[in-house]
C-alpha positions, 0 to 999 in steps of 0.5 A, a space after each residue: 759807617 760802612 760794613 766789610 762783608 769779608 769780616 762779618 761772622 754772622 753773629 748778629 751782635 750788631 743787632 743786639 747791642 742796637 736794641 740795647 742802645 735804644 732801649 730805656 735801660 741801656 742794658 742788653 738783658 733788660 732790654 730783651 727780657 724786661 722791656 720786650 724790645 726784640 725785633 727793634 734793631 735798626 741794623 740787620 744782618 742779611 744772610 746769603 750763605 756763605 756770606 752775611 752783610 750788615 744792612 744799615 741806613 746810608 744817610 743819603 745826601 738827598 734821602 727819599 724817606 724824608 721826602 716821602 714822610 707825610 708827618 715830617 717825622 723823618 728828618 736829616 740833621 743839617 749839621 751832621 748829615 745824620 737822617 733819623 726818625 722822630 718817633 713821637 711824630 711818626 704815625 706808622 704809614 710806612 712811606 719811608 719804608 717803601 721809599 728807601 732804595 736800600 731797605 734800611 728803614 723797616 716797620 716796627 713798634 714801640 709801646 704798641 705804637 707803629 714807628 719806623 726803625 732805621 739807623 740813627 748812628 746812636 746820635 747820643 753815643 760817641 760811636 755807634 753801638 753796633 760798631 763798638 760791639 762788633 767782635 770782628 770789626 766788620 762794621 767801620 765808623 769814620 767819625 767825620 762830618 758827612 756831606 749834606 
């Protein structure tokens, strides 16, 4: 996945649909109003007027967030190359946050527990939610196997 900053219109819909995709209900309204998941997006829009740019995980060949994770919660899938956080193992130490050279891992909370938030390319969906709902197609996902 990559961003075309010249097409980003700073609408933040990538963030909104990211929250919904990682919610229990998978519904935008319920995720924000009932589940209280505001601020749990895994992609974020950096604003530098007049341009804006979505920032998300690059799923590195040798991810420093995985190497720095003390609990083994941050892993890289050997088949797909997707780097993701196993939230049930995350202890919220934020080592992965400071290890990421791209600022793509953020501290967050789920059900009152600290967890690392980062793009997992919506592993359960055929296409990442941020890409599917970007109105200007600023985010592009090439569904090919990543290099390991």
